[in-house]
C-alpha positions in Angstrom: 74.8 88.9 246.0 73.4 91.7 247.9 76.9 92.6 249.1 78.5 92.4 245.9 75.7 95.0 244.3 76.5 97.2 247.4 80.2 97.3 246.5 79.5 98.2 243.0 76.9 100.8 244.0 79.8 102.4 246.2 82.2 102.5 243.5 80.1 103.8 241.0 79.0 106.6 243.3 82.8 107.3 243.9 83.4 107.5 240.0 80.5 109.8 239.7 81.5 112.1 242.2 85.2 112.3 240.8 84.1 113.0 237.6 81.9 116.0 239.1 84.7 117.6 240.8 86.9 117.2 237.6 84.3 118.9 235.5 83.7 121.6 237.9 87.5 122.3 238.6 88.9 122.0 235.2 88.0 125.1 232.9 86.5 124.5 229.4 89.0 125.1 226.3 87.1 128.5 225.8 87.6 129.7 229.4 91.2 128.7 229.4 92.0 130.7 226.2 89.7 133.6 226.7 91.8 136.7 227.4 91.8 138.2 230.9 89.3 140.8 232.0 90.5 144.3 231.5 91.7 146.0 234.8 90.3 149.3 235.7 92.3 152.2 234.0 95.0 153.7 235.8 94.4 157.5 235.8 97.8 159.0 235.7 98.3 162.6 235.1 100.7 162.9 232.0 103.0 165.9 231.7 103.1 166.7 227.9 105.6 169.1 226.6 104.4 172.8 226.1 104.1 174.1 222.7 107.0 176.2 221.5 106.4 180.1 221.6 106.0 181.8 218.2 105.9 185.8 217.4 102.4 186.0 218.6 100.4 185.4 221.8 98.9 181.9 222.3 95.3 181.5 222.6 93.5 182.8 225.5 94.1 180.5 228.4 97.1 178.8 226.6 100.6 178.6 227.2 103.9 178.2 225.4 107.5 177.5 226.0 110.5 179.5 225.1 113.8 176.9 225.6 117.4 178.1 226.5 119.7 177.8 224.0 121.8 174.9 226.0 121.1 172.8 228.9 118.2 174.1 231.1 119.3 175.5 234.3 115.8 175.9 235.3 112.4 177.6 234.3 110.9 181.0 234.4 106.9 181.0 234.5 105.9 184.5 233.3 102.4 185.7 233.9 101.9 188.9 231.7 100.1 192.3 232.6 96.8 193.4 231.1 96.7 193.7 227.6 94.8 194.4 224.2 95.7 192.5 220.9 99.2 192.4 220.5 100.3 194.4 223.4 103.0 193.5 225.7 104.7 191.0 223.1 107.8 193.5 223.6 107.7 192.8 227.2 107.4 189.3 226.9 110.3 189.2 224.2 112.5 190.7 226.6 111.7 188.5 229.6 112.4 185.4 227.2 115.8 187.1 226.0 117.2 187.7 229.4 116.1 184.3 230.8 117.8 182.7 227.8 120.8 184.3 228.1 120.8 183.1 231.9 120.2 179.3 230.6 116.6 179.4 231.8 113.6 178.4 229.8 110.4 180.4 230.0 106.8 179.2 230.2 104.4 181.9 229.1 101.1 181.8 230.5 98.2 183.6 229.2 95.4 185.0 230.9 91.7 185.3 229.2 89.2 188.0 228.0 86.6 188.7 230.2 88.3 188.8 233.8 88.8 192.5 234.1 84.9 193.0 234.5 85.1 196.1 236.3 84.7 198.6 233.4 83.1 197.7 230.1 85.9 199.0 228.3 88.1 196.3 229.6 85.7 193.6 228.0 88.2 192.7 225.2 91.1 193.1 227.5 93.4 190.0 228.3 93.3 189.6 231.9 94.0 187.1 234.9 91.2 186.1 237.1 92.7 187.9 240.2 89.5 188.7 242.4 88.7 186.6 245.4 85.4 185.5 243.7 87.7 184.2 240.8 90.0 181.9 242.3 88.3 178.7 240.9 89.0 179.8 237.4 92.6 180.9 238.5 93.2 177.2 239.9 91.4 175.7 236.4 93.8 177.8 234.5 97.0 176.8 236.8 96.0 173.0 236.3 96.8 173.3 232.5 100.3 174.1 233.0 102.8 171.6 232.3 104.7 172.1 235.4 105.7 168.8 236.1 107.4 168.7 232.4 109.8 171.7 233.0 113.4 171.6 234.7 113.6 172.9 238.1 114.1 175.1 239.9 110.7 176.6 238.6 110.1 180.2 239.5 107.0 182.6 238.7 107.5 186.0 237.6 104.3 187.9 237.4 104.2 191.5 236.1 101.0 194.0 236.9 97.6 192.1 236.4 99.8 188.9 236.2 101.7 189.9 239.5 98.3 190.1 241.3 97.8 186.4 239.8 101.1 185.1 240.8 100.5 186.5 244.4 97.1 184.7 244.5 98.7 181.4 243.4 101.3 181.6 246.2 98.9 183.0 249.1 96.6 179.9 248.3 99.4 177.4 247.3 97.6 176.6 244.2 100.8 175.4 242.8 104.2 174.7 244.2 107.3 176.6 242.8 110.7 177.3 244.3 110.1 181.1 244.1 107.9 184.0 243.4 108.7 187.4 242.1 105.7 189.6 242.0 106.3 193.1 240.3 104.1 196.0 240.1 101.0 194.2 241.7 99.8 193.2 245.0 97.0 190.7 246.2 93.3 191.0 246.0 91.6 190.1 249.2 93.5 188.4 252.5 96.7 186.7 252.7 96.0 183.0 252.8 96.1 181.2 256.0 99.2 179.0 254.7 100.9 181.1 252.3 103.9 179.3 250.2 106.8 178.9 252.1 108.9 179.7 249.0 110.9 182.7 248.9 108.7 185.9 247.8 110.2 188.9 245.9 108.1 191.9 246.0 109.0 194.8 243.8 107.4 198.1 243.1 108.5 201.5 241.1 108.8 204.7 243.3 106.7 206.5 240.5 104.1 204.0 240.4 101.8 205.3 243.2 99.0 202.9 243.0 101.0 199.5 242.7 103.4 201.0 245.2 100.3 201.1 247.6 99.2 197.7 246.9 102.6 196.2 247.2 103.1 197.9 250.4 99.8 196.5 251.6 101.1 192.8 250.6 104.2 193.7 252.1 102.6 194.3 255.4 100.5 191.3 255.2 103.5 189.4 254.8 105.1 190.9 258.1 102.0 190.5 260.0 101.8 186.6 259.2 105.8 186.2 260.1 106.5 185.0 256.3 110.0 186.2 255.3 110.3 188.0 252.0 112.2 190.7 250.4 110.6 194.1 249.6 112.1 196.0 246.8 111.0 199.7 246.1 113.3 200.6 243.0 113.5 204.0 241.0 111.1 204.3 238.1 107.6 203.7 237.1 105.1 201.0 236.6 107.2 199.2 233.5 108.8 196.1 233.8 112.5 196.7 233.7 115.4 194.5 232.9 116.4 194.6 236.5 113.2 193.2 237.7 113.7 189.9 235.3 117.2 189.9 236.5 116.0 189.6 240.3 113.5 187.2 239.4 116.3 185.1 237.9 118.7 185.7 240.8 116.0 184.2 243.0 116.0 181.1 240.5 119.8 180.9 240.9 119.6 180.3 244.6 118.2 176.9 243.7 120.1 175.8 240.7 121.9 172.4 241.3 119.9 171.6 244.6 
């Protein structure tokens, strides 16, 4: 009798243990049908298409895109000179016209009011943050440009105040492009320790004494750093001429199809 009870106790204990294991391992109906926990969001930097250019300037710090009439052969990024109100729209229009005729789209990038703070009369001017102390804001502006959405090759054309901005972008490698055309400008501060290896084109007018000097200073800094570049001193003054745009487009042409 004692032996029989012992066997029954062992069997009952085994059944209890098996039931406990099955209860622990098998999910309940509510657990089995519950949706999976959300995974952490993957932060992917999307490249949205830029808005089209109209007959007016975009908002301060903004940008617009003028597509070519056919399949794009590349992109010219145009940084304007200092402007007031609707100034420089004719210059912008000529850049777009010449680029589109060569099959290139144009990303027009816009500076902001308040950066030309060396003179109270410049308070309402739309400028680029070209001073060394303003590099942070230049980085922030460049980070908003949808470069990844634009066809390669991508070459920057900076004119006057915009030329100083483009030179800073290339000097500090704030963005990576296939080429840099700096027309009637220069560089505030020292050349970066590791400037862009993409081709640089430096253009100044013979009759533009101030910017001829600032461009020669940048030319000298490039030579001292052992950076290959092209330095052009052309006839004329400070105004952006069609030949300047054509030189920038010729720079881009080198990389078409690569």
